[in-house]
C-alpha positions as CSV (number, residue, x, y, z in Angstrom):
1,M,10.8,26.5,-170.7
2,S,11.1,23.7,-168.3
3,L,13.1,23.2,-165.7
4,P,15.4,20.3,-164.9
5,P,13.3,17.6,-162.8
6,R,15.5,17.5,-159.3
7,L,16.1,21.3,-159.8
8,C,12.1,21.8,-160.3
9,A,11.4,19.3,-157.2
10,S,13.8,21.4,-155.0
11,M,12.4,24.6,-155.9
12,A,8.9,23.4,-155.6
13,R,9.5,22.6,-152.2
14,S,11.3,26.1,-150.8
15,S,9.3,28.4,-153.1
16,I,6.1,30.5,-151.9
17,C,5.1,30.5,-156.1
18,R,3.5,27.2,-157.5
19,I,5.7,25.7,-159.6
20,E,4.3,22.7,-161.7
21,C,7.0,20.1,-162.1
22,P,7.0,16.8,-164.0
23,A,5.4,13.7,-162.6
24,D,8.9,12.2,-162.1
25,A,10.6,15.2,-160.7
26,A,10.8,14.2,-157.2
27,R,12.3,10.8,-157.9
28,G,15.9,9.8,-156.3
29,F,18.6,8.0,-157.5
30,S,17.7,4.5,-159.0
31,L,19.3,1.5,-157.8
32,I,21.0,0.9,-161.3
33,E,22.5,4.6,-161.0
34,C,23.9,3.6,-156.8
35,L,25.3,0.5,-158.2
36,I,27.2,2.5,-161.0
37,A,28.4,5.0,-158.9
38,T,29.4,2.5,-156.2
39,A,31.4,0.3,-158.5
40,L,33.2,3.4,-160.2
41,A,34.2,4.6,-156.5
42,M,35.5,1.2,-155.8
43,S,37.6,0.9,-158.7
44,L,38.9,4.3,-158.2
45,I,39.6,3.6,-154.5
46,A,41.4,0.4,-155.6
47,S,43.6,2.1,-158.3
48,V,44.5,4.2,-155.7
49,S,45.5,1.6,-153.0
50,N,47.2,-0.4,-155.6
51,G,49.7,2.7,-156.6
52,L,50.0,3.4,-152.8
53,A,50.9,0.2,-152.0
54,E,53.6,-0.2,-154.6
55,L,54.9,3.1,-153.5
56,L,55.0,2.1,-149.9
57,A,57.0,-1.1,-150.9
58,A,59.1,0.6,-153.4
59,T,59.9,3.2,-150.7
60,G,60.5,0.5,-147.9
61,E,63.0,-1.3,-150.2
62,M,64.7,1.7,-150.5
63,V,64.8,2.7,-147.1
64,A,66.1,-0.8,-146.0
65,K,68.9,-1.1,-148.4
66,S,70.2,2.5,-147.3
67,D,70.0,1.4,-144.0
68,L,72.1,-2.0,-144.8
69,M,74.7,0.5,-146.4
70,L,74.6,2.6,-143.7
71,R,75.5,0.0,-141.0
72,A,77.9,-1.7,-143.5
73,R,79.8,1.6,-143.6
74,N,79.3,2.2,-139.9
75,I,81.0,-1.3,-139.2
76,N,84.0,-0.9,-141.8
77,R,84.6,2.7,-140.4
78,F,84.5,1.6,-136.8
79,L,87.2,-1.7,-137.6
80,V,89.4,1.0,-139.5
81,D,89.5,3.6,-137.2
82,T,90.0,1.5,-134.2
83,S,92.8,-0.6,-136.1
84,K,94.7,2.5,-137.1
85,R,94.9,3.2,-133.6
86,A,96.3,-0.3,-132.5
87,R,100.1,0.8,-132.1
88,L,101.7,3.4,-130.3
89,P,101.4,7.0,-131.1
90,D,104.9,7.9,-132.3
91,N,107.9,6.3,-134.6
92,S,108.1,3.4,-131.9
93,L,105.8,1.2,-133.7
94,S,103.2,-2.0,-132.3
95,V,103.8,-3.4,-135.3
96,E,106.9,-5.5,-135.9
97,D,109.1,-6.1,-139.5
98,A,108.9,-9.0,-140.6
99,P,112.0,-11.1,-142.2
100,Q,113.5,-8.9,-145.1
101,D,112.4,-11.6,-147.6
102,A,108.6,-11.1,-146.4
103,G,108.5,-7.5,-147.2
104,V,105.3,-6.9,-144.9
105,A,104.6,-6.0,-141.5
106,I,103.0,-7.9,-139.0
107,W,100.3,-7.4,-136.1
108,T,102.1,-7.8,-132.7
109,A,101.3,-10.5,-130.5
110,L,98.9,-9.3,-127.8
111,S,98.9,-10.5,-124.1
112,D,96.1,-11.9,-122.7
113,P,93.0,-9.6,-122.1
114,C,92.4,-10.9,-118.7
115,I,95.7,-9.6,-117.5
116,D,96.1,-5.9,-115.7
117,P,98.2,-3.9,-118.4
118,G,99.6,-2.2,-115.4
119,T,101.3,-5.4,-114.2
120,L,103.2,-6.2,-117.7
121,G,105.9,-3.9,-116.4
122,E,108.0,-1.9,-119.6
123,R,107.5,-3.5,-123.1
124,R,108.7,-2.5,-126.6
125,H,105.4,-2.9,-128.1
126,W,101.7,-1.9,-127.5
127,G,98.6,-2.3,-129.2
128,G,97.6,-4.7,-132.0
129,I,94.9,-7.2,-132.8
130,N,94.3,-10.6,-132.1
131,I,91.1,-13.2,-132.3
132,V,90.3,-14.7,-128.9
133,N,87.8,-17.8,-128.0
134,L,85.4,-16.1,-125.3
135,Q,84.7,-19.1,-123.9
136,T,88.3,-19.6,-122.4
137,L,88.1,-16.2,-120.9
138,E,87.2,-15.7,-117.5
139,C,87.2,-12.0,-117.3
140,I,84.6,-11.4,-120.3
141,A,81.4,-12.9,-120.3
142,G,80.5,-14.1,-123.8
143,S,81.0,-17.0,-126.3
144,G,82.3,-17.8,-129.7
145,P,85.1,-15.7,-131.5
146,G,85.9,-12.2,-130.8
147,L,87.9,-9.6,-132.0
148,Y,90.6,-8.3,-129.4
149,I,91.9,-5.0,-130.2
150,E,94.5,-2.7,-128.0
151,S,94.5,0.5,-129.1
152,V,96.6,3.5,-128.4
153,L,95.0,7.2,-128.4
154,P,97.8,10.1,-128.4
155,C,97.2,12.4,-125.3
156,P,96.1,15.0,-124.7
157,E,94.0,15.2,-127.8
158,F,91.9,12.2,-127.3
159,C,92.6,10.9,-123.7
160,G,89.9,13.0,-122.2
161,T,90.1,14.0,-118.4
162,G,88.6,11.0,-116.4
163,S,90.4,8.3,-115.2
164,G,92.2,5.8,-117.2
165,W,95.3,3.8,-118.1
166,V,97.9,5.9,-119.0
167,L,101.0,4.8,-121.4
168,T,104.4,6.4,-121.0
169,G,107.6,6.2,-122.3
170,P,111.4,7.5,-122.2
171,N,111.6,11.2,-120.4
172,C,109.2,9.6,-117.6
173,D,110.5,6.2,-115.6
174,S,110.7,4.1,-118.6
175,P,114.3,3.1,-119.6
176,F,115.8,2.1,-123.2
177,D,116.1,-1.5,-124.1
178,M,119.8,-1.9,-124.0
179,A,120.3,-4.8,-126.7
180,T,118.1,-2.9,-129.3
181,S,118.2,0.7,-128.4
182,Q,114.3,0.9,-128.7
183,P,112.3,2.7,-126.1
184,L,110.4,0.8,-123.5
185,W,106.9,1.6,-122.4
186,R,104.6,0.9,-119.2
187,V,101.1,1.6,-118.2
188,R,99.5,2.6,-115.1
189,W,95.9,3.6,-114.0
190,Q,95.3,7.4,-113.2
191,V,92.7,9.3,-111.5
192,N,93.2,11.6,-114.5
193,M,95.0,11.5,-118.0
194,G,97.2,14.1,-117.5
195,L,100.9,14.0,-118.0
196,P,102.3,12.4,-114.9
197,S,104.7,14.6,-113.0
198,E,107.8,12.9,-113.3
199,C,107.5,13.3,-117.3
200,A,109.6,16.0,-118.7
201,I,107.7,18.4,-120.9
202,G,107.0,17.7,-124.4
203,T,106.9,13.9,-123.8
204,V,105.0,11.9,-125.4
205,W,102.1,9.9,-123.9
206,G,99.0,8.0,-124.6
207,R,95.8,6.3,-123.4
208,L,95.7,2.3,-123.4
209,D,92.2,1.0,-124.4
210,R,91.0,-2.5,-124.9
211,L,87.9,-3.6,-126.5
212,V,86.6,-7.1,-127.7
213,L,83.8,-7.4,-130.7
214,R,81.4,-10.3,-131.1
215,V,78.3,-11.2,-132.7
216,G,75.2,-12.4,-131.0
217,Q,71.9,-11.5,-129.1
218,S,71.7,-10.0,-125.9
219,S,70.7,-12.4,-123.0
220,Y,68.3,-9.3,-121.9
221,S,67.1,-8.8,-125.1
222,N,63.3,-10.6,-126.5
223,S,63.5,-9.3,-129.9
224,G,65.5,-12.1,-131.2
225,V,68.0,-9.9,-133.3
226,P,71.5,-10.6,-133.1
227,S,74.2,-7.7,-133.4
228,L,77.7,-6.9,-133.5
229,R,78.5,-6.1,-129.6
230,L,81.1,-4.6,-128.0
231,S,82.8,-4.8,-124.8
232,Q,85.6,-2.3,-123.4
233,M,87.7,-2.7,-120.3
234,S,86.7,-0.4,-117.8
235,D,88.4,3.2,-117.3
236,D,88.0,2.5,-113.4
237,Y,90.5,0.7,-111.0
238,P,90.7,-2.4,-110.4
239,Y,90.7,-3.9,-113.7
240,R,87.8,-5.1,-115.2
241,W,85.7,-5.5,-118.3
242,Q,82.5,-3.9,-119.1
243,P,79.4,-6.0,-120.2
244,F,79.0,-6.2,-123.8
245,E,76.6,-3.2,-125.5
246,S,75.0,-3.6,-128.7
247,L,76.7,-1.6,-131.7
248,V,75.0,-2.5,-134.6
249,D,71.9,-4.5,-135.0
250,G,71.3,-7.4,-137.9
251,V,74.6,-8.6,-138.0
252,A,73.6,-12.2,-138.7
253,T,77.0,-13.8,-138.9
254,W,80.7,-13.3,-138.7
255,R,84.0,-15.2,-139.4
256,L,87.4,-13.8,-138.3
257,Q,90.8,-15.4,-140.0
258,P,94.3,-14.4,-139.6
259,V,96.1,-14.1,-142.7
260,R,99.8,-15.4,-142.9
261,Q,101.9,-14.8,-145.7
262,H,104.3,-17.6,-144.2
263,P,103.0,-20.6,-142.3
264,D,106.0,-20.2,-139.8
265,Q,105.2,-16.2,-139.6
266,S,104.8,-15.6,-135.8
267,G,102.4,-13.0,-136.0
268,A,99.3,-12.0,-138.6
269,S,100.1,-9.8,-141.7
270,A,96.4,-8.7,-141.7
271,Y,93.0,-9.9,-140.2
272,S,90.0,-10.6,-142.1
273,V,86.5,-9.9,-141.0
274,I,83.7,-10.9,-143.1
275,F,80.1,-10.6,-141.8
276,T,76.6,-10.9,-143.0
277,L,74.2,-8.3,-142.4
278,D,70.5,-8.8,-142.2
279,E,67.7,-6.1,-144.0
280,M,65.7,-4.3,-141.4
281,L,62.9,-1.9,-141.7
282,W,60.7,-0.4,-139.0
283,G,61.9,-3.1,-136.4
284,W,61.3,-5.9,-138.7
285,R,64.3,-8.4,-139.8
286,D,64.3,-10.0,-142.9
287,A,66.6,-12.8,-142.0
288,G,66.2,-14.4,-145.5
289,S,67.4,-11.0,-147.3
290,G,71.2,-10.6,-145.8
291,R,74.6,-9.1,-147.7
292,V,78.0,-10.2,-147.0
293,F,80.5,-7.7,-146.4
294,S,84.4,-7.8,-145.6
295,R,87.2,-6.0,-144.6
296,L,90.9,-6.6,-144.3
297,L,92.7,-5.1,-141.3
298,V,96.4,-4.7,-142.2
299,P,99.1,-3.0,-139.9
300,Q,99.9,0.5,-141.0
301,P,103.4,1.7,-139.9
302,T,104.8,5.0,-140.0
303,G,108.3,6.2,-140.5
């Protein structure tokens, strides 16, 4: 019984016994065998590489779309939540009733964002939304259209403990409007957000916030990625605005437009916000694969 050639050669080299092997037992792989094995290995590697590349591409596309939808939801949620607070925290609304034939509420016209709210005195309405041209505002560094939102957070639940702008009404030092019997409200800066000492127990009070949203690229960034940027009025005194900070990256464009049901309507019934988001994956931005989203901001009065 003869042994296989290669096994025989191996045993002949290592055994103390004499083993007779065929003449070609010590022969290695031939060139043809090596070429065939190499071709088979390369084919296997190519198949695995193609499958892996397709898997990575599909995963990347899924991640990019998921990230796109997440950023869109974050923008919509921020706009909706902020617009809900663009009014006083009780039945004295910051939206006014339109003429009876219109049957809709309108956003109250806001004061100049560069004016210290503490200098405006008593007012019936605080909070609202407006579109501003940032190039005409000296107090905010920026360009293009901006969405200006003045919001009121009810205290003490959402006011925090630091300094800020406190809004107080009746049962403090603010009177009623004698002509309409509507309460008047005023804003002042305080070192803390507690109930002012002159206010009676159970008084409703709030925190006034102002913010501006715009789309653009940071002057300090070299990434070239535009973003939705946010600037807020400072909680410190004297009155001033903070620099813009990035809120959501990859917002290529946006368009702001007031919606009026009648040409002679003083305020807007709603504000239309249309924005385009670019797909982004692992820091890479595809400027040609954007999707358009829209949001309609409508005042929501309470009874």
